[in-house]
C-alpha positions as CSV (number, residue, x, y, z in Angstrom):
1,M,-0.1,-0.1,0.1
2,T,1.5,3.3,-0.8
3,Y,1.7,6.0,1.8
4,E,-1.0,8.0,0.2
5,A,-3.3,4.9,0.0
6,E,-2.5,3.9,3.6
7,R,-3.3,7.5,4.8
8,T,-6.6,7.7,2.8
9,C,-7.6,4.2,4.0
10,G,-6.8,5.2,7.6
11,K,-8.8,8.3,7.4
12,T,-11.8,6.4,5.9
13,L,-11.7,3.9,8.8
14,Q,-11.6,6.7,11.4
15,A,-14.4,8.4,9.8
16,L,-16.6,5.1,9.9
17,A,-15.6,4.6,13.6
18,K,-16.8,8.2,14.3
19,L,-20.2,7.5,12.7
20,G,-20.6,4.4,14.8
21,L,-20.5,2.0,11.9
22,L,-17.7,-0.4,13.1
23,K,-19.4,-1.5,16.2
24,G,-16.9,-1.0,18.9
25,A,-13.8,-1.5,16.7
26,K,-10.8,0.8,17.5
27,T,-8.9,2.5,14.9
28,C,-5.1,2.7,14.7
29,K,-2.4,3.7,12.2
30,L,-2.2,1.1,9.4
31,K,1.1,-0.4,8.8
32,F,2.6,-1.0,5.3
33,C,1.6,-4.7,4.0
34,E,3.7,-6.0,1.4
35,H,1.4,-9.1,1.0
36,C,-1.5,-6.7,0.3
37,I,0.5,-5.0,-2.5
38,I,1.6,-8.3,-4.1
39,G,-2.0,-9.8,-3.9
40,K,-3.7,-6.9,-5.8
41,K,-4.2,-7.5,-9.4
42,S,-2.8,-5.0,-11.9
43,K,-5.3,-2.9,-13.8
44,I,-5.7,-3.6,-17.5
45,K,-7.6,-1.9,-20.1
46,L,-10.4,-4.2,-21.5
47,D,-11.4,-4.0,-25.1
48,T,-14.8,-2.7,-25.8
49,A,-17.0,-5.4,-26.9
50,I,-19.4,-4.7,-29.8
51,H,-22.4,-6.9,-29.7
52,R,-25.8,-6.1,-31.2
53,I,-28.8,-6.4,-28.7
54,E,-32.1,-6.9,-30.6
55,G,-34.6,-7.2,-27.7
56,I,-35.4,-8.4,-24.4
57,I,-33.8,-11.7,-23.2
58,H,-31.4,-11.6,-26.2
59,F,-28.4,-11.2,-23.9
60,V,-28.5,-12.0,-20.2
61,H,-25.7,-11.7,-17.7
62,T,-25.9,-14.2,-14.7
63,N,-24.0,-14.6,-11.4
64,V,-24.1,-17.1,-8.5
65,W,-23.3,-15.9,-5.2
66,G,-22.6,-17.9,-2.0
67,P,-22.4,-19.4,0.4
68,A,-23.8,-16.6,2.7
69,K,-22.9,-16.9,6.4
70,T,-26.5,-15.6,7.2
71,T,-29.3,-17.7,5.7
72,S,-32.3,-16.0,4.0
73,L,-35.8,-16.5,5.5
74,G,-36.1,-19.6,3.4
75,D,-33.0,-21.0,4.9
76,M,-31.1,-20.6,1.6
77,H,-27.4,-20.0,1.3
78,Y,-26.9,-19.0,-2.2
79,F,-28.3,-16.3,-4.8
80,V,-28.4,-16.3,-8.5
81,S,-28.9,-13.2,-10.4
82,F,-30.0,-12.6,-14.0
83,I,-29.7,-9.1,-15.7
84,D,-31.2,-8.5,-19.1
85,D,-28.8,-6.5,-21.1
86,F,-31.4,-4.7,-23.2
87,S,-34.0,-3.7,-20.6
88,R,-31.6,-3.7,-17.4
89,C,-34.2,-5.7,-15.6
90,Y,-32.6,-7.6,-12.6
91,W,-34.1,-10.9,-11.1
92,V,-32.6,-12.5,-8.1
93,Y,-33.5,-16.1,-6.8
94,T,-32.4,-17.9,-3.6
95,M,-31.0,-21.4,-3.9
96,G,-30.3,-23.9,-1.1
97,H,-27.2,-25.3,-2.8
98,K,-25.3,-25.0,-6.1
């Protein structure tokens, strides 16, 4: 973490603590962590994809998330989401297992 990033992150944590959002956690000066730097991926520019969307449900993005530590009301641990690229409609469903 660079000095500037370390300083900004520390200020952000202190601000969250002052707002009471860290639930009793104490803040301190962050130390430089080489493992955090090595573990971060480098940013690369992605090429812009050109695809023609002709209507609803022509191109759908999906994502499976989980397992969640806290279960839903239906005792589900996983979520699957679908996003229609044309209309930007978003659907989320719960799943008990993958």
